[in-house]
C-alpha angles and dihedrals in degrees: 000000000000118000098245094054092042089051093050094049092046091051094051090047092052092048094051098037108028129233112309113250089357110065148238110007090219094183127015124196141166137232104004130167118237104172117116102197105016104063110221088001098128124029118187119212096223135000127198118199109210114218117260127202093279098039093127092052085058094052091055096043100072139324093230141070111275105226113252094232088056095053089044090057124086097240111169123238115235098349119086120235132178114272093229090056096055101035122064121227135033119348093251090056091048090050090047095051092046090051093050089050089049091049091059089051095244097104131052118214126199141163118239131165088353091303130109108240132192141195141168109249088206136020114258105257129233090242105144116093096175143315122250116194119203123194112198116217108156091174112048089184084073101043100159109187095338096130091050091047095052092044086055094050095045096047095041099047098198082132124064092210133017124203140179116211120199141163090211127100106264118226130191090252089061093052094046089062095059129070107269089238091064116095123220129211127191107209126205110169090192092059122096088238102033099192119065109189103222091174126007114229118247118225113262124218096263095157099054133059121289145184122256114210104221094178145318138219131179106308095356137082122185114216137172127203118242120199123223091251092053088050092048090056097044089050091056092047093052089045093052093044090051092049096051095038108040118178103278090091097130137104122247111232116265095215140099091247089061103114111248098188133061097284110141087347092302093169087074110014129066101253120173118203093198095056091029094223144070114297135200093231092192091064108019104041125082142064095323091064111089089214095051120125116161115246138144112282117256112283100251131145106212094186087057092048089051090051092048095052101036144034091254112121119207093198093057110120095012097281096150093040091053091045091057091048091053089066089069 
């Protein structure tokens, strides 16, 4: 199975059945960066945000990602304060950040005494119970940078758990190449219980300091220390990005071969009848495909699909209301 289709089917399974030996998946998202110092340095295939004590409060707050700079600022709850007092930098930057926070529904803006003022209409909740990162390698015979990726996750500790998911037979040699804290799943989507836990993941030190692996060469590995505070900020950023993004971030095929029925969950997944599998429409569909015949994509509302299957609320924060007003 190709990695893209494997990834989508695994995300759907985690969303419906939870994280084996850990608990409810809460929020499932794809392709998220976890590096602290190397921007874009480590992209994790799938991240599950485990529900924390105030998870329900987060689902009612806003459907979108709250910008990191908004959460980093000391915006008061209930009482208005001038935007230039709560956001660092020039006034234009302060107003821009306040407007971005208001667009998500997290902040309220007003004009008082000739000044733009801002407040949080609700306290930001303690909603994250943990982060589980899953690296998808359907074929362990083509591991790519798997060992380096897992060493990065284990030493940095932005994630609470790190897991490798594969469709391959897992040998002791495979296990020995990975840090012992990394869990391993063997996945067979045709089985009654698709995920076989070959090795359970150990909890990483997500609360203390860590080391970020920036690169390596023969006889040398470049690392940079990460403080506990830096990790805490990055964990919140990952969780927020996961909440706003989800995993249904793909295009549906604009082709007559795109399944219109329920085959392989075709109402929400990009299933191609010509290839008889899930496809990445952005890179695989088009005139270069011998089965391509232009057509409208299947009629599917991916936001509605997410609402049906998770606690996520597309109306939270007034997203749909604001979208409707934008038309005028």
